[in-house]
DODRENPA-183801 format. One record per residue (C-alpha): residue in one letter; x, y, z. Coordinates in nm, 2 decimals, always signed. Layout:
N
{"A", {X, Y, Z}},
...
END
This chain:
534
{"M", {+2.57, -2.16, +4.82}},
{"V", {+2.49, -2.52, +4.87}},
{"N", {+2.33, -2.62, +5.20}},
{"T", {+2.17, -2.94, +5.33}},
{"T", {+1.85, -2.84, +5.15}},
{"T", {+1.99, -2.80, +4.80}},
{"D", {+2.26, -3.06, +4.83}},
{"T", {+2.03, -3.33, +4.69}},
{"I", {+1.94, -3.12, +4.39}},
{"V", {+2.31, -3.06, +4.31}},
{"R", {+2.41, -3.43, +4.35}},
{"Q", {+2.13, -3.53, +4.11}},
{"H", {+2.20, -3.26, +3.85}},
{"P", {+2.37, -3.39, +3.53}},
{"E", {+2.64, -3.12, +3.53}},
{"L", {+2.65, -2.96, +3.88}},
{"H", {+2.74, -3.28, +4.05}},
{"Q", {+3.08, -3.29, +3.87}},
{"Q", {+3.19, -2.95, +4.01}},
{"K", {+3.38, -2.91, +4.34}},
{"F", {+3.26, -2.69, +4.61}},
{"E", {+3.45, -2.36, +4.67}},
{"H", {+3.49, -2.25, +5.02}},
{"N", {+3.42, -1.89, +5.13}},
{"N", {+3.37, -1.69, +5.45}},
{"E", {+3.02, -1.56, +5.37}},
{"E", {+2.72, -1.64, +5.60}},
{"I", {+2.36, -1.70, +5.50}},
{"E", {+2.07, -1.66, +5.74}},
{"R", {+1.74, -1.83, +5.78}},
{"P", {+1.44, -1.64, +5.94}},
{"G", {+1.53, -1.51, +6.28}},
{"G", {+1.89, -1.44, +6.19}},
{"Y", {+2.03, -1.78, +6.27}},
{"D", {+2.32, -1.90, +6.05}},
{"V", {+2.26, -2.18, +5.81}},
{"A", {+2.52, -2.45, +5.77}},
{"H", {+2.64, -2.49, +5.41}},
{"H", {+2.89, -2.70, +5.22}},
{"G", {+3.04, -2.44, +5.00}},
{"V", {+2.98, -2.25, +4.68}},
{"L", {+2.92, -2.35, +4.32}},
{"R", {+2.96, -2.10, +4.03}},
{"L", {+2.65, -2.09, +3.81}},
{"F", {+2.56, -1.91, +3.49}},
{"M", {+2.21, -1.79, +3.54}},
{"Q", {+1.95, -1.58, +3.36}},
{"V", {+1.81, -1.33, +3.61}},
{"F", {+1.44, -1.26, +3.61}},
{"A", {+1.29, -0.95, +3.76}},
{"I", {+1.11, -1.02, +4.09}},
{"G", {+0.86, -0.74, +4.04}},
{"E", {+0.64, -0.54, +4.28}},
{"Y", {+0.43, -0.83, +4.40}},
{"M", {+0.73, -1.02, +4.53}},
{"K", {+0.86, -0.72, +4.71}},
{"D", {+0.54, -0.70, +4.91}},
{"V", {+0.55, -1.07, +5.01}},
{"P", {+0.91, -1.13, +5.11}},
{"L", {+0.83, -1.46, +5.27}},
{"L", {+0.79, -1.61, +4.93}},
{"I", {+1.16, -1.57, +4.88}},
{"G", {+1.32, -1.84, +5.08}},
{"T", {+1.34, -2.22, +5.14}},
{"N", {+1.07, -2.31, +4.88}},
{"L", {+1.19, -2.09, +4.60}},
{"I", {+1.55, -2.23, +4.60}},
{"R", {+1.42, -2.58, +4.56}},
{"A", {+1.24, -2.51, +4.23}},
{"S", {+1.50, -2.53, +3.96}},
{"R", {+1.40, -2.38, +3.62}},
{"D", {+1.62, -2.64, +3.45}},
{"E", {+1.42, -2.91, +3.63}},
{"V", {+1.10, -2.75, +3.51}},
{"R", {+1.20, -2.80, +3.15}},
{"A", {+1.37, -3.13, +3.19}},
{"N", {+1.09, -3.38, +3.15}},
{"T", {+0.80, -3.45, +2.92}},
{"Y", {+0.48, -3.29, +3.04}},
{"T", {+0.13, -3.42, +3.04}},
{"L", {-0.06, -3.11, +2.92}},
{"V", {-0.42, -3.00, +2.98}},
{"R", {-0.57, -2.66, +2.93}},
{"Q", {-0.82, -2.44, +3.12}},
{"I", {-0.99, -2.13, +2.99}},
{"L", {-1.01, -1.86, +3.26}},
{"V", {-1.16, -1.51, +3.27}},
{"E", {-0.81, -1.36, +3.22}},
{"G", {-0.72, -1.61, +2.95}},
{"M", {-0.59, -1.97, +2.95}},
{"A", {-0.38, -2.17, +3.20}},
{"E", {-0.18, -2.47, +3.10}},
{"V", {-0.14, -2.73, +3.38}},
{"M", {+0.15, -2.97, +3.33}},
{"L", {+0.25, -3.27, +3.52}},
{"H", {+0.63, -3.24, +3.55}},
{"N", {+0.73, -3.59, +3.66}},
{"T", {+0.54, -3.92, +3.57}},
{"N", {+0.76, -4.19, +3.73}},
{"I", {+0.69, -4.10, +4.09}},
{"Q", {+0.80, -4.31, +4.39}},
{"K", {+0.65, -4.30, +4.73}},
{"G", {+0.84, -4.05, +4.94}},
{"E", {+0.92, -3.82, +4.64}},
{"F", {+0.75, -3.50, +4.53}},
{"V", {+0.49, -3.47, +4.26}},
{"H", {+0.56, -3.15, +4.07}},
{"I", {+0.31, -2.98, +3.84}},
{"V", {+0.36, -2.66, +3.66}},
{"I", {+0.09, -2.40, +3.58}},
{"E", {+0.14, -2.15, +3.30}},
{"A", {-0.11, -1.86, +3.28}},
{"R", {-0.18, -1.73, +2.93}},
{"D", {-0.40, -1.46, +2.79}},
{"K", {-0.69, -1.49, +2.55}},
{"N", {-0.45, -1.47, +2.26}},
{"N", {-0.25, -1.77, +2.39}},
{"R", {+0.04, -1.55, +2.50}},
{"K", {+0.21, -1.63, +2.83}},
{"R", {+0.13, -1.38, +3.10}},
{"N", {+0.44, -1.21, +3.21}},
{"R", {+0.35, -1.15, +3.58}},
{"G", {+0.25, -1.35, +3.88}},
{"G", {+0.03, -1.28, +4.17}},
{"D", {-0.27, -1.52, +4.11}},
{"F", {-0.35, -1.72, +4.43}},
{"F", {-0.38, -2.09, +4.38}},
{"M", {-0.47, -2.36, +4.63}},
{"A", {-0.40, -2.72, +4.56}},
{"V", {-0.45, -3.06, +4.72}},
{"M", {-0.37, -3.42, +4.62}},
{"Q", {-0.60, -3.69, +4.77}},
{"N", {-0.70, -4.05, +4.76}},
{"T", {-1.04, -4.04, +4.93}},
{"K", {-1.08, -4.42, +4.93}},
{"L", {-0.76, -4.46, +5.13}},
{"G", {-0.83, -4.15, +5.34}},
{"K", {-0.50, -3.99, +5.22}},
{"S", {-0.45, -3.62, +5.14}},
{"T", {-0.18, -3.35, +5.13}},
{"A", {-0.17, -2.99, +5.03}},
{"G", {+0.05, -2.86, +4.75}},
{"R", {+0.32, -2.59, +4.80}},
{"V", {+0.26, -2.33, +4.54}},
{"I", {+0.57, -2.13, +4.41}},
{"D", {+0.50, -1.81, +4.23}},
{"Y", {+0.79, -1.71, +3.98}},
{"A", {+0.63, -1.37, +3.92}},
{"N", {+0.62, -1.43, +3.55}},
{"G", {+0.30, -1.62, +3.50}},
{"T", {+0.45, -1.96, +3.58}},
{"Y", {+0.38, -2.15, +3.90}},
{"S", {+0.51, -2.47, +4.04}},
{"V", {+0.31, -2.69, +4.28}},
{"F", {+0.48, -2.96, +4.49}},
{"F", {+0.30, -3.25, +4.66}},
{"Y", {+0.46, -3.50, +4.89}},
{"A", {+0.39, -3.85, +4.76}},
{"A", {+0.30, -4.00, +5.10}},
{"W", {+0.13, -4.31, +4.98}},
{"A", {+0.14, -4.57, +4.70}},
{"G", {-0.14, -4.58, +4.45}},
{"N", {-0.36, -4.32, +4.29}},
{"G", {-0.35, -3.95, +4.37}},
{"S", {-0.61, -3.71, +4.24}},
{"V", {-0.46, -3.35, +4.20}},
{"R", {-0.70, -3.06, +4.22}},
{"V", {-0.60, -2.70, +4.18}},
{"Q", {-0.83, -2.41, +4.27}},
{"L", {-0.79, -2.06, +4.14}},
{"A", {-0.86, -1.89, +4.48}},
{"F", {-0.82, -1.53, +4.35}},
{"T", {-0.68, -1.37, +4.04}},
{"R", {-0.40, -1.11, +4.07}},
{"E", {-0.66, -0.84, +3.98}},
{"I", {-0.88, -0.93, +4.27}},
{"I", {-0.59, -0.94, +4.51}},
{"N", {-0.47, -0.60, +4.38}},
{"F", {-0.82, -0.46, +4.44}},
{"I", {-0.81, -0.59, +4.80}},
{"R", {-0.46, -0.47, +4.87}},
{"Q", {-0.46, -0.13, +4.70}},
{"V", {-0.82, -0.02, +4.75}},
{"V", {-0.99, -0.20, +5.04}},
{"K", {-0.69, -0.26, +5.27}},
{"T", {-0.57, +0.10, +5.24}},
{"K", {-0.90, +0.25, +5.35}},
{"E", {-1.03, +0.31, +5.70}},
{"K", {-1.38, +0.35, +5.83}},
{"L", {-1.49, +0.03, +5.65}},
{"Q", {-1.55, -0.18, +5.96}},
{"G", {-1.91, -0.07, +6.02}},
{"I", {-1.89, -0.05, +6.40}},
{"A", {-2.20, +0.05, +6.59}},
{"G", {-2.16, +0.21, +6.93}},
{"N", {-2.43, +0.23, +7.21}},
{"F", {-2.40, +0.49, +7.48}},
{"T", {-2.60, +0.47, +7.81}},
{"D", {-2.63, +0.62, +8.15}},
{"G", {-2.85, +0.33, +8.27}},
{"V", {-3.17, +0.50, +8.15}},
{"T", {-3.11, +0.67, +7.82}},
{"I", {-2.96, +0.48, +7.53}},
{"E", {-2.81, +0.65, +7.22}},
{"S", {-2.64, +0.49, +6.92}},
{"S", {-2.37, +0.62, +6.69}},
{"N", {-2.13, +0.51, +6.41}},
{"C", {-1.77, +0.43, +6.51}},
{"S", {-1.45, +0.35, +6.31}},
{"M", {-1.10, +0.23, +6.37}},
{"I", {-0.87, +0.51, +6.24}},
{"S", {-0.50, +0.56, +6.24}},
{"E", {-0.47, +0.84, +5.98}},
{"G", {-0.67, +1.15, +5.92}},
{"L", {-0.83, +1.45, +6.09}},
{"W", {-1.15, +1.46, +6.28}},
{"S", {-1.32, +1.69, +6.53}},
{"D", {-1.61, +1.68, +6.77}},
{"K", {-1.58, +1.30, +6.80}},
{"C", {-1.55, +1.06, +7.10}},
{"E", {-1.20, +0.91, +7.10}},
{"Y", {-1.09, +0.58, +7.27}},
{"M", {-0.72, +0.51, +7.27}},
{"N", {-0.49, +0.23, +7.39}},
{"A", {-0.14, +0.32, +7.27}},
{"N", {+0.01, +0.01, +7.44}},
{"S", {-0.19, -0.23, +7.23}},
{"M", {-0.32, -0.02, +6.93}},
{"G", {-0.05, +0.23, +6.88}},
{"K", {-0.18, +0.53, +6.68}},
{"T", {-0.50, +0.34, +6.59}},
{"V", {-0.80, +0.50, +6.76}},
{"L", {-1.16, +0.40, +6.80}},
{"V", {-1.36, +0.71, +6.70}},
{"C", {-1.73, +0.75, +6.74}},
{"D", {-1.98, +1.02, +6.65}},
{"R", {-2.06, +1.21, +6.96}},
{"P", {-2.40, +1.13, +7.11}},
{"S", {-2.66, +1.40, +7.14}},
{"T", {-2.70, +1.41, +7.52}},
{"L", {-2.47, +1.15, +7.68}},
{"K", {-2.10, +1.17, +7.75}},
{"C", {-1.82, +1.00, +7.56}},
{"S", {-1.73, +0.81, +7.88}},
{"Q", {-2.07, +0.64, +7.87}},
{"L", {-1.99, +0.43, +7.56}},
{"N", {-2.11, +0.09, +7.68}},
{"V", {-2.11, -0.16, +7.39}},
{"I", {-2.00, -0.19, +7.03}},
{"S", {-2.08, -0.44, +6.76}},
{"R", {-1.98, -0.52, +6.40}},
{"S", {-2.24, -0.71, +6.22}},
{"V", {-2.15, -0.93, +5.92}},
{"K", {-2.46, -0.79, +5.74}},
{"K", {-2.32, -0.44, +5.77}},
{"M", {-1.98, -0.55, +5.66}},
{"N", {-2.13, -0.71, +5.35}},
{"K", {-2.31, -0.38, +5.27}},
{"I", {-2.00, -0.17, +5.31}},
{"T", {-1.80, -0.42, +5.10}},
{"A", {-2.06, -0.42, +4.82}},
{"D", {-2.04, -0.04, +4.80}},
{"Q", {-1.66, -0.07, +4.75}},
{"M", {-1.71, -0.34, +4.48}},
{"Q", {-1.93, -0.11, +4.27}},
{"G", {-1.76, -0.05, +3.94}},
{"V", {-1.53, -0.35, +3.96}},
{"A", {-1.80, -0.63, +3.93}},
{"D", {-1.62, -0.76, +3.62}},
{"L", {-1.33, -0.87, +3.85}},
{"F", {-1.56, -1.11, +4.03}},
{"E", {-1.68, -1.33, +3.75}},
{"K", {-1.76, -1.69, +3.87}},
{"T", {-1.43, -1.83, +3.74}},
{"S", {-1.22, -1.55, +3.89}},
{"Y", {-1.22, -1.67, +4.25}},
{"M", {-1.27, -2.00, +4.44}},
{"S", {-1.29, -2.18, +4.11}},
{"R", {-1.15, -2.53, +4.04}},
{"L", {-0.94, -2.54, +3.73}},
{"Q", {-1.14, -2.76, +3.48}},
{"A", {-0.80, -2.90, +3.37}},
{"T", {-0.80, -3.08, +3.71}},
{"P", {-0.83, -3.33, +3.87}},
{"L", {-0.51, -3.48, +3.73}},
{"S", {-0.46, -3.85, +3.80}},
{"V", {-0.12, -3.94, +3.93}},
{"T", {+0.01, -4.29, +3.99}},
{"I", {+0.26, -4.33, +4.28}},
{"Q", {+0.48, -4.64, +4.28}},
{"D", {+0.54, -4.82, +4.61}},
{"G", {+0.89, -4.83, +4.74}},
{"A", {+1.11, -4.81, +5.05}},
{"V", {+1.10, -4.46, +5.20}},
{"T", {+1.40, -4.33, +5.39}},
{"A", {+1.25, -4.09, +5.65}},
{"Q", {+1.44, -3.76, +5.66}},
{"P", {+1.52, -3.66, +6.02}},
{"L", {+1.30, -3.37, +6.14}},
{"E", {+1.43, -3.11, +6.39}},
{"S", {+1.26, -3.06, +6.72}},
{"C", {+0.96, -2.82, +6.72}},
{"G", {+1.08, -2.47, +6.81}},
{"S", {+1.09, -2.11, +6.69}},
{"D", {+1.18, -1.99, +6.34}},
{"I", {+1.17, -2.33, +6.18}},
{"P", {+1.21, -2.29, +5.80}},
{"V", {+0.89, -2.36, +5.60}},
{"P", {+0.93, -2.70, +5.44}},
{"L", {+0.83, -2.80, +5.09}},
{"S", {+0.54, -3.00, +5.25}},
{"D", {+0.39, -2.93, +5.59}},
{"G", {+0.26, -3.29, +5.61}},
{"Y", {-0.02, -3.52, +5.51}},
{"W", {-0.33, -3.70, +5.63}},
{"E", {-0.24, -4.07, +5.69}},
{"T", {-0.61, -4.13, +5.76}},
{"R", {-0.91, -3.91, +5.80}},
{"E", {-0.82, -3.89, +6.17}},
{"L", {-0.44, -3.87, +6.17}},
{"F", {-0.22, -3.59, +6.03}},
{"I", {+0.15, -3.65, +6.00}},
{"P", {+0.34, -3.31, +6.02}},
{"L", {+0.67, -3.27, +5.83}},
{"V", {+0.75, -2.94, +5.98}},
{"C", {+0.91, -3.08, +6.30}},
{"R", {+0.91, -3.39, +6.52}},
{"S", {+0.56, -3.44, +6.67}},
{"K", {+0.35, -3.72, +6.82}},
{"Q", {+0.00, -3.82, +6.91}},
{"W", {-0.06, -3.73, +7.28}},
{"S", {-0.24, -3.95, +7.53}},
{"K", {-0.45, -3.80, +7.81}},
{"E", {-0.18, -3.88, +8.07}},
{"E", {+0.09, -3.72, +7.86}},
{"V", {-0.12, -3.40, +7.81}},
{"H", {-0.15, -3.36, +8.18}},
{"R", {+0.22, -3.43, +8.24}},
{"C", {+0.31, -3.17, +7.97}},
{"L", {+0.09, -2.90, +8.11}},
{"S", {+0.11, -2.97, +8.48}},
{"D", {+0.39, -2.71, +8.55}},
{"K", {+0.25, -2.44, +8.31}},
{"T", {+0.01, -2.15, +8.35}},
{"I", {-0.18, -2.09, +8.02}},
{"I", {-0.28, -1.74, +7.92}},
{"A", {-0.47, -1.71, +7.59}},
{"S", {-0.60, -1.42, +7.39}},
{"G", {-0.78, -1.47, +7.06}},
{"D", {-1.09, -1.57, +6.88}},
{"S", {-1.33, -1.86, +6.90}},
{"T", {-1.09, -2.09, +6.71}},
{"V", {-0.85, -2.06, +7.01}},
{"K", {-1.14, -2.13, +7.24}},
{"Q", {-1.21, -2.44, +7.04}},
{"I", {-0.87, -2.58, +7.15}},
{"G", {-0.97, -2.54, +7.51}},
{"K", {-1.30, -2.71, +7.46}},
{"I", {-1.14, -3.01, +7.29}},
{"L", {-0.88, -3.03, +7.56}},
{"I", {-1.17, -3.06, +7.81}},
{"A", {-1.37, -3.31, +7.60}},
{"Q", {-1.09, -3.54, +7.49}},
{"Y", {-0.83, -3.50, +7.76}},
{"E", {-1.02, -3.38, +8.06}},
{"Y", {-0.78, -3.08, +8.09}},
{"H", {-0.95, -2.76, +8.20}},
{"G", {-0.66, -2.52, +8.25}},
{"F", {-0.65, -2.38, +7.89}},
{"L", {-0.97, -2.17, +7.93}},
{"E", {-0.92, -2.05, +8.29}},
{"R", {-0.74, -1.74, +8.17}},
{"F", {-0.88, -1.71, +7.81}},
{"H", {-0.98, -1.37, +7.69}},
{"F", {-1.15, -1.28, +7.36}},
{"M", {-0.97, -1.03, +7.14}},
{"A", {-1.13, -0.69, +7.10}},
{"P", {-1.30, -0.55, +6.91}},
{"R", {-1.45, -0.85, +6.72}},
{"A", {-1.67, -0.89, +6.42}},
{"G", {-2.00, -1.07, +6.44}},
{"R", {-2.35, -1.07, +6.60}},
{"D", {-2.24, -1.03, +6.96}},
{"E", {-2.23, -0.70, +7.14}},
{"E", {-1.90, -0.63, +7.33}},
{"T", {-1.89, -0.44, +7.65}},
{"V", {-1.63, -0.17, +7.61}},
{"P", {-1.52, -0.15, +7.98}},
{"E", {-1.45, -0.52, +7.97}},
{"F", {-1.21, -0.51, +7.68}},
{"V", {-0.88, -0.70, +7.74}},
{"F", {-0.61, -0.63, +7.48}},
{"E", {-0.33, -0.88, +7.43}},
{"S", {-0.04, -0.64, +7.50}},
{"D", {-0.20, -0.53, +7.83}},
{"L", {-0.27, -0.90, +7.92}},
{"I", {+0.09, -0.99, +7.85}},
{"D", {+0.22, -0.70, +8.06}},
{"S", {+0.01, -0.81, +8.35}},
{"I", {+0.21, -1.13, +8.39}},
{"T", {+0.45, -1.06, +8.67}},
{"Y", {+0.80, -1.18, +8.73}},
{"N", {+0.69, -1.37, +9.05}},
{"E", {+0.41, -1.54, +8.86}},
{"C", {+0.63, -1.69, +8.60}},
{"Q", {+0.88, -1.80, +8.86}},
{"S", {+0.63, -2.04, +9.02}},
{"K", {+0.52, -2.19, +8.69}},
{"V", {+0.62, -2.17, +8.33}},
{"S", {+0.39, -1.92, +8.16}},
{"F", {+0.26, -2.03, +7.82}},
{"V", {+0.09, -1.75, +7.62}},
{"M", {-0.12, -1.82, +7.31}},
{"L", {-0.22, -1.54, +7.08}},
{"N", {-0.39, -1.51, +6.74}},
{"F", {-0.46, -1.22, +6.50}},
{"C", {-0.69, -1.38, +6.25}},
{"F", {-1.05, -1.38, +6.13}},
{"H", {-1.17, -1.07, +6.31}},
{"Y", {-0.91, -0.85, +6.14}},
{"G", {-1.02, -0.90, +5.78}},
{"M", {-1.14, -0.55, +5.74}},
{"W", {-0.87, -0.38, +5.93}},
{"S", {-0.65, -0.15, +5.72}},
{"T", {-0.30, -0.30, +5.66}},
{"Q", {-0.15, -0.01, +5.85}},
{"S", {-0.36, -0.06, +6.16}},
{"Y", {-0.32, -0.43, +6.15}},
{"I", {+0.06, -0.41, +6.14}},
{"E", {+0.07, -0.15, +6.41}},
{"R", {-0.12, -0.38, +6.64}},
{"L", {+0.11, -0.66, +6.57}},
{"F", {+0.42, -0.45, +6.64}},
{"R", {+0.27, -0.34, +6.97}},
{"A", {+0.21, -0.71, +7.06}},
{"K", {+0.56, -0.79, +6.96}},
{"L", {+0.70, -0.52, +7.20}},
{"A", {+0.49, -0.67, +7.48}},
{"V", {+0.62, -1.02, +7.39}},
{"E", {+0.98, -0.90, +7.40}},
{"R", {+0.93, -0.74, +7.74}},
{"F", {+0.76, -1.06, +7.86}},
{"I", {+1.04, -1.29, +7.74}},
{"K", {+1.30, -1.06, +7.90}},
{"R", {+1.10, -1.07, +8.23}},
{"C", {+1.02, -1.44, +8.21}},
{"P", {+1.30, -1.61, +8.00}},
{"N", {+1.16, -1.96, +8.05}},
{"S", {+0.82, -1.87, +7.92}},
{"K", {+0.68, -1.97, +7.58}},
{"V", {+0.47, -1.76, +7.34}},
{"M", {+0.28, -1.92, +7.05}},
{"I", {+0.08, -1.75, +6.78}},
{"K", {-0.19, -1.96, +6.62}},
{"L", {-0.21, -1.86, +6.25}},
{"S", {-0.51, -1.85, +6.02}},
{"H", {-0.66, -2.14, +5.81}},
{"P", {-0.87, -2.14, +5.50}},
{"R", {-1.25, -2.11, +5.56}},
{"E", {-1.57, -2.12, +5.37}},
{"H", {-1.69, -1.82, +5.16}},
{"V", {-2.07, -1.79, +5.18}},
{"F", {-2.12, -1.45, +5.02}},
{"R", {-1.94, -1.28, +4.73}},
{"E", {-1.87, -0.98, +4.97}},
{"Q", {-1.71, -1.22, +5.22}},
{"S", {-1.45, -1.31, +4.95}},
{"V", {-1.33, -0.95, +5.00}},
{"H", {-1.37, -0.86, +5.37}},
{"S", {-1.29, -1.21, +5.50}},
{"S", {-1.11, -1.37, +5.21}},
{"N", {-0.87, -1.66, +5.23}},
{"W", {-0.61, -1.45, +5.06}},
{"V", {-0.63, -1.19, +5.33}},
{"F", {-0.59, -1.46, +5.60}},
{"Y", {-0.30, -1.62, +5.41}},
{"D", {-0.14, -1.28, +5.38}},
{"Q", {-0.19, -1.21, +5.75}},
{"N", {+0.01, -1.53, +5.82}},
{"R", {+0.30, -1.41, +5.62}},
{"I", {+0.29, -1.07, +5.79}},
{"I", {+0.28, -1.23, +6.13}},
{"R", {+0.58, -1.45, +6.06}},
{"Y", {+0.77, -1.14, +5.93}},
{"V", {+0.69, -0.92, +6.23}},
{"F", {+0.75, -1.18, +6.50}},
{"A", {+1.06, -1.36, +6.34}},
{"G", {+1.37, -1.39, +6.55}},
{"I", {+1.24, -1.33, +6.90}},
{"G", {+1.16, -1.69, +7.00}},
{"V", {+0.79, -1.70, +6.92}},
{"L", {+0.64, -2.04, +6.82}},
{"F", {+0.41, -2.04, +6.51}},
{"L", {+0.12, -2.29, +6.51}},
{"D", {+0.06, -2.30, +6.13}},
{"I", {-0.23, -2.53, +6.04}},
{"W", {-0.31, -2.38, +5.69}},
{"D", {-0.21, -2.70, +5.50}},
{"M", {-0.35, -2.93, +5.76}},
{"V", {-0.69, -2.77, +5.72}},
{"S", {-0.68, -2.71, +5.34}},
{"S", {-0.59, -3.08, +5.28}},
{"S", {-0.84, -3.22, +5.53}},
{"L", {-1.11, -3.44, +5.39}},
{"E", {-1.35, -3.24, +5.60}},
{"K", {-1.51, -2.92, +5.46}},
{"N", {-1.29, -2.61, +5.52}},
{"M", {-1.48, -2.40, +5.77}},
{"L", {-1.41, -2.13, +6.03}},
{"H", {-1.47, -2.39, +6.30}},
{"M", {-1.33, -2.72, +6.19}},
{"S", {-1.45, -3.06, +6.31}},
{"S", {-1.31, -3.20, +6.63}},
{"N", {-1.08, -3.46, +6.46}},
{"V", {-0.89, -3.17, +6.29}},
{"I", {-0.87, -2.97, +6.61}},
{"Q", {-0.74, -3.27, +6.79}},
{"Q", {-0.45, -3.30, +6.54}},
{"E", {-0.39, -2.93, +6.58}},
{"I", {-0.36, -2.99, +6.95}},
{"N", {-0.11, -3.27, +6.90}},
{"L", {+0.11, -3.03, +6.70}},
{"M", {+0.07, -2.76, +6.95}},
{"L", {+0.18, -2.98, +7.24}},
{"S", {+0.48, -3.10, +7.04}},
{"Y", {+0.60, -2.74, +7.04}},
{"I", {+0.51, -2.67, +7.41}},
{"C", {+0.68, -2.99, +7.54}},
{"H", {+0.92, -3.08, +7.26}},
{"E", {+1.14, -3.26, +7.51}},
{"M", {+0.87, -3.53, +7.54}},
{"V", {+0.88, -3.61, +7.17}},
{"G", {+1.12, -3.89, +7.09}},
{"K", {+1.36, -3.88, +6.80}},
END
């Protein structure tokens, strides 16, 4: 089927443009179940490639991006070829197109090969790529397409004229990812939770875990089926105190590192220096972008279930990010207050969500974001958490009454990111589905309300163990799972992965204020899309 996305490729193809569209009655859907308008059908003779196990597990790779990457296009031009020796063998990095105009896409191809110079026949390596001109303050992230056969395409939007320096990082090999997916993320009792019991005088400590499968006895159990489903906080029973006297829990990063190091014993060879967070020596590639008139493609209004574009946007300057996901704007203080004046904001998440509230106060003198902010629980880090004060997102959403959302529009922000790195996949997905059910109840109760989920972004890796229990691949995979679970119910996704990864600032858990401010501009463009001009 040919839709508005693939129409350009068809018209530029030397043979396909001569064919006439055939009409049919079939429908195609984008995420969320909405119909996609299409022009008709073309009959093609294609060689079918097996998708393989990895693609089955990441269905969101199959969609808008993949259809844009024509294999005939990949072979059509002369390549600039450089080579990089990796732990698993050799990768060839090829610049697909050399005559690049501003407003087009730079396309590079990566072919992974083994030590015998044979092409690897499987995908699953995780690459991250950026194209920058630091002198001009320009930057954009590359969209990586995995063909599941050892070949990868990377597309960059050519947003400026002049030089572009392309850097590609091998974030994680397929083998490391499989270790995380199949070993670490399938196990429970890896979170290293310490529990303290007290009656006000006596204090006793014990070990606790988040468990959704298995048998246990003579333990203290703490359940919240509405928010956690079958996942239970289980603690060793204290010697003299009661289970009801559990007061605080904590998860230290030091203990998480120790548990992770134990899991990594016997697989140290996977974590050679060039196997993860390693820039391909074949890059940077220098790209020259010719100046020219750019016909801006119309963007749709920011809303739910927007298809993922080939580029999320670019940094026009070090301070200004231009999204290409949907129509957005830079918001003044007066506009921020006008947008949020009729809204009640309820937020549940981590410190990166709280950062938004702090910048809204500092830059826009808006205080309403943090008035009903609650940290997610349980968290990882140095802080002790008081168990009786836990506020779970599903319970929080259910507490918003019909009468409350009639007086003002309720805006709910959630995130399920950095503190979930060591959760088993099963427990993580179960918590998401419980939150989804609460959101569906909320939207039915308050149909004019809005719910936004802030997705993860890449962060620094300080320790080798952190590249397992809090790895950028885990966070990236969480984003895909969240999109998959919450698709089709009207939820807004604040996706800042490419904004952060392409920023000229260092990628960190807590990004600098100029990046957070651009995140806020995109967030407001979703909340008050009617205030964004065409």
